[in-house]
C-alpha positions in Angstrom: 159.0 -56.2 68.0 158.9 -59.5 69.4 156.7 -60.9 72.1 158.1 -62.6 75.3 155.8 -65.7 75.7 156.4 -68.5 79.0 158.0 -71.8 77.7 158.9 -73.2 80.7 157.9 -73.2 84.4 159.1 -75.1 87.6 158.1 -74.6 91.5 159.7 -75.8 94.6 156.9 -76.7 97.2 158.7 -77.6 100.3 157.9 -81.1 102.0 157.1 -80.3 105.6 153.7 -79.8 105.4 153.0 -77.7 108.6 149.1 -77.6 109.7 147.0 -75.2 112.1 147.3 -77.4 115.3 151.7 -76.7 115.1 150.4 -73.6 116.5 148.9 -74.3 119.9 151.7 -74.0 122.0 152.6 -70.2 121.0 152.7 -67.8 123.2 151.1 -64.9 120.9 151.7 -61.3 122.2 149.7 -57.8 120.7 151.9 -55.3 118.9 151.7 -53.4 122.7 153.5 -56.4 124.6 151.0 -57.8 126.3 150.0 -61.4 125.6 146.5 -62.3 123.5 143.9 -63.3 126.5 142.6 -65.5 124.2 143.2 -69.3 124.1 145.3 -70.5 121.1 142.7 -72.4 119.2 140.4 -69.7 119.4 142.9 -67.2 117.7 143.9 -69.8 115.5 140.4 -70.5 114.2 139.8 -66.8 114.0 142.9 -66.6 111.8 141.6 -69.5 109.3 138.0 -67.8 108.7 139.9 -64.7 107.5 143.1 -66.2 105.7 141.6 -69.7 104.9 144.9 -71.3 105.3 144.5 -74.8 107.1 148.1 -75.6 106.5 151.6 -74.4 105.2 154.6 -75.2 103.8 158.5 -74.9 105.3 161.7 -75.7 104.6 163.8 -78.2 106.4 166.5 -76.5 108.5 169.4 -77.6 106.1 168.0 -75.4 103.2 168.3 -71.6 102.0 166.8 -69.3 99.7 169.3 -70.2 96.8 168.5 -73.8 97.4 165.0 -73.5 96.8 165.7 -71.2 93.9 167.9 -73.2 92.0 165.7 -76.2 92.6 162.7 -74.5 90.5 165.2 -73.3 88.2 166.8 -76.3 87.5 162.7 -77.6 86.9 162.5 -74.7 84.5 165.4 -75.1 82.5 164.6 -78.9 81.7 165.7 -79.1 78.0 166.8 -75.6 77.7 170.5 -74.6 77.1 171.2 -73.1 80.2 174.3 -71.1 78.8 171.5 -69.1 76.5 170.1 -66.9 79.2 170.7 -63.3 78.5 169.4 -62.4 82.5 168.9 -64.3 85.4 166.2 -62.1 87.7 165.8 -63.4 91.3 162.5 -61.8 93.5 163.3 -62.2 97.0 163.1 -59.9 100.0 165.5 -61.5 103.0 168.1 -63.1 101.0 169.7 -66.4 102.7 168.5 -66.5 106.2 170.1 -69.9 107.9 168.4 -71.6 110.6 169.2 -70.4 113.8 170.5 -67.1 112.6 168.1 -64.4 111.6 171.3 -62.6 109.8 170.8 -61.8 106.3 173.3 -62.8 103.4 172.7 -61.0 100.6 176.1 -61.0 99.3 176.9 -62.5 96.4 173.0 -61.8 95.4 170.5 -64.7 95.3 170.3 -64.9 91.6 174.8 -64.8 91.7 174.2 -67.7 93.5 171.6 -69.7 91.4 173.6 -69.1 87.9 176.7 -70.2 90.3 175.0 -73.5 91.1 173.5 -73.9 87.4 177.2 -73.8 86.4 176.6 -70.7 83.5 179.8 -70.0 82.6 178.5 -67.3 79.7 179.6 -64.1 81.0 176.7 -62.3 79.3 174.1 -63.9 81.6 173.5 -61.2 83.7 172.2 -62.5 87.3 170.3 -60.2 89.6 168.1 -59.6 92.3 164.9 -57.8 92.9 163.6 -56.9 96.4 159.9 -55.7 95.5 157.6 -57.1 98.4 155.6 -59.5 97.4 155.0 -58.8 93.6 158.7 -59.3 93.2 158.4 -61.9 90.9 155.5 -60.4 88.9 158.1 -57.3 88.3 160.6 -59.7 87.4 158.6 -60.7 84.7 157.5 -57.2 83.4 161.3 -56.3 83.7 162.3 -59.5 81.2 159.5 -58.2 78.8 161.1 -55.0 78.3 164.1 -56.7 77.8 163.0 -59.0 75.0 160.8 -55.9 73.5 163.9 -54.2 73.1 165.9 -56.7 71.1 168.4 -56.8 74.0 167.6 -60.4 75.3 166.0 -63.4 73.8 165.0 -65.5 76.7 165.0 -64.7 80.2 164.9 -67.2 83.6 162.7 -65.0 86.6 162.8 -66.9 89.6 160.7 -65.7 92.9 162.3 -67.2 95.8 161.0 -67.1 100.1 161.6 -68.2 103.3 159.6 -66.7 105.6 159.4 -68.8 108.1 162.6 -67.6 109.1 162.0 -64.0 109.3 158.1 -64.5 111.2 157.7 -63.9 114.6 156.4 -67.3 116.5 154.5 -64.7 119.3 152.5 -62.9 116.4 149.5 -64.5 114.9 150.7 -63.1 111.5 153.2 -65.8 111.9 150.5 -68.8 110.6 150.2 -67.2 107.6 153.8 -66.9 105.9 155.4 -69.9 104.2 158.2 -70.8 101.9 158.5 -71.4 98.4 160.3 -71.1 94.7 158.9 -71.0 91.5 160.4 -70.0 88.4 159.6 -69.0 84.4 161.5 -68.8 81.4 160.5 -66.2 78.8 161.8 -66.3 75.1 161.0 -63.7 72.3 158.6 -64.9 70.2 156.9 -63.8 66.9 153.5 -65.2 67.8 150.6 -63.1 68.4 150.4 -64.3 72.0 152.7 -63.7 75.3 152.7 -60.8 77.6 150.0 -58.3 75.6 150.4 -55.6 78.7 151.4 -54.4 82.1 151.1 -52.4 84.9 152.9 -51.4 88.2 152.8 -48.4 91.0 154.6 -47.7 94.5 152.4 -45.8 96.7 154.6 -44.5 99.8 153.2 -41.4 101.0 151.6 -42.8 104.0 151.9 -46.6 103.2 155.6 -47.3 102.9 155.9 -48.6 106.4 152.4 -51.1 106.3 154.6 -53.8 105.8 158.0 -53.8 108.0 160.8 -55.3 109.8 160.4 -55.2 113.4 161.4 -56.7 116.9 159.4 -59.4 118.1 156.3 -58.9 120.1 157.5 -60.8 122.9 158.5 -58.1 125.8 161.2 -60.8 127.0 162.9 -61.2 123.3 166.0 -59.0 123.4 169.0 -58.3 121.2 168.3 -57.0 117.6 166.4 -59.8 115.7 164.2 -58.8 113.5 160.8 -59.7 112.1 158.2 -58.9 109.4 155.4 -56.9 110.6 152.1 -56.2 108.8 148.9 -53.7 109.1 146.9 -56.5 108.0 143.5 -54.4 108.0 145.2 -50.9 106.5 147.0 -53.7 103.8 143.3 -55.5 103.4 141.8 -51.9 102.5 144.5 -50.8 100.5 144.5 -53.8 97.8 140.7 -54.1 97.8 140.4 -50.4 96.8 143.6 -50.2 94.3 144.6 -54.1 92.8 140.9 -54.0 90.8 142.0 -50.4 89.4 145.4 -51.7 88.3 144.0 -55.0 86.8 141.8 -53.1 85.0 144.3 -50.2 83.6 146.0 -53.7 82.4 143.3 -54.9 80.5 142.6 -51.5 78.8 146.1 -51.6 77.6 145.8 -54.3 76.1 142.5 -53.2 74.7 140.3 -56.7 76.4 137.6 -56.5 78.5 137.3 -58.9 81.6 134.7 -61.3 79.7 137.5 -61.9 77.5 139.8 -63.3 80.3 139.5 -66.7 81.1 141.8 -67.1 84.5 142.8 -64.6 87.2 146.4 -65.3 89.1 146.2 -63.2 92.0 148.8 -63.4 95.0 148.1 -65.9 97.7 148.0 -63.9 100.0 144.6 -64.1 102.5 141.9 -66.0 100.5 139.3 -63.6 101.8 141.2 -60.7 100.9 141.6 -62.4 97.2 137.9 -62.8 97.3 137.0 -59.5 97.7 139.6 -58.3 95.3 137.7 -60.4 92.6 134.0 -59.2 93.5 135.1 -55.7 93.3 137.6 -56.3 90.0 133.5 -57.3 88.6 132.1 -54.5 90.1 134.5 -52.2 88.6 134.4 -53.6 85.2 130.2 -53.8 85.0 130.4 -57.7 85.0 128.3 -59.6 87.0 127.9 -62.0 88.6 131.8 -63.0 89.3 132.5 -66.0 87.2 132.7 -69.4 88.8 136.3 -70.7 88.9 138.1 -67.7 87.1 140.5 -67.7 90.1 142.2 -71.0 91.2 143.4 -71.0 94.7 146.7 -72.9 96.8 146.3 -71.0 99.9 144.7 -73.4 101.7 147.7 -75.8 101.5 150.4 -73.8 100.4 150.5 -70.7 102.9 151.4 -67.1 101.7 154.8 -67.9 100.1 155.0 -63.8 99.2 157.1 -63.6 95.5 156.5 -67.4 94.9 152.7 -67.8 95.7 151.9 -66.6 91.4 155.1 -68.6 89.8 154.1 -71.7 91.7 150.3 -71.4 91.3 151.0 -71.1 87.7 153.6 -74.2 87.3 150.7 -76.2 89.0 148.0 -74.8 86.7 150.2 -75.0 83.5 151.2 -78.9 84.3 147.5 -79.6 85.0 147.9 -80.2 88.4 145.0 -78.2 89.6 141.9 -80.0 89.7 139.1 -78.1 87.5 141.9 -75.5 86.0 143.3 -75.2 82.8 144.8 -72.6 79.8 144.5 -73.8 76.6 145.6 -71.6 73.5 144.5 -68.6 73.0 143.1 -68.3 76.5 143.9 -64.8 78.5 145.4 -65.2 81.9 145.6 -61.6 84.4 148.3 -61.8 86.9 148.0 -59.1 89.9 150.1 -58.9 93.1 150.3 -56.4 96.4 152.8 -56.3 98.7 155.6 -54.4 100.5 156.3 -51.2 99.1 153.5 -50.9 99.0 153.4 -52.4 95.6 150.9 -53.3 93.4 151.3 -54.9 89.6 148.8 -56.4 87.3 149.9 -58.4 84.0 148.1 -59.5 80.7 149.0 -63.1 79.0 147.9 -64.5 76.0 148.3 -68.3 75.6 150.8 -69.4 72.7 
């Protein structure tokens, strides 16, 4: 049975840097439609203290999710025969949302659009999207691993791309969390004793399905059928803190490894405070103290939360040694973990070839 190894990566980090001061003139309201009394500098400072976000990246008005997914794919496919791809899997949740028009455009799929832009003629290169919340790219990697291990695929392109700046409510303080971006990875079948070692995924819907959802703007005078991303941040925090460490440990157990064997943990960049709390809880769960220094690289401070793009972007920067103080060498073990709308959680254990 072949193993799935990562042979290349790419990412698209938008050029527009949006500092926290960008939101000083926003009118912020609560879910009850009442304008918040606190001055904006205080609101912004509080959100920074919780999330660790100083700035985030937005795409230019002329770009769509397809554009940035294509750019990340081009990077990942440099030097690779595009016609050799068996699958193109694109993780995204809102399709192409054009500037000035909140209506989503999802037909054809983003994956089909990317394949078209790549000029791939091979009809056996199957292209499809998966809407799986923020863990979408990681779930795409899990699906690609199944294809490769079954022998039905030799090479798969997995992309995570999102433009959240166009679906976030400017009157909701949570809009300051969201960002845009794309990351891509090529997985290939290999006989090396490395690559993807294990993965675990779960979906909790009984009382958690709607913790992330689409709703109307908090501004009471903003009428129409516009829908924006909304979340119950405190409840998500509690859910993630309780559940993500369990899923990571399950993935490690499945791989026959212990936490002390792990060199890097690539966590979905959702909230710096939450990720740090999850990491601490994971080490406690595994009976390892203290938390290893430098085990979890972070880019959220300057990149924000770009949903499905956070982990593949982080991975691309790490493998290309663009993150100071962080690297992965042959034989090193990395754990990937994400949580998001669904509510979905997944984790994957990977050994560097």
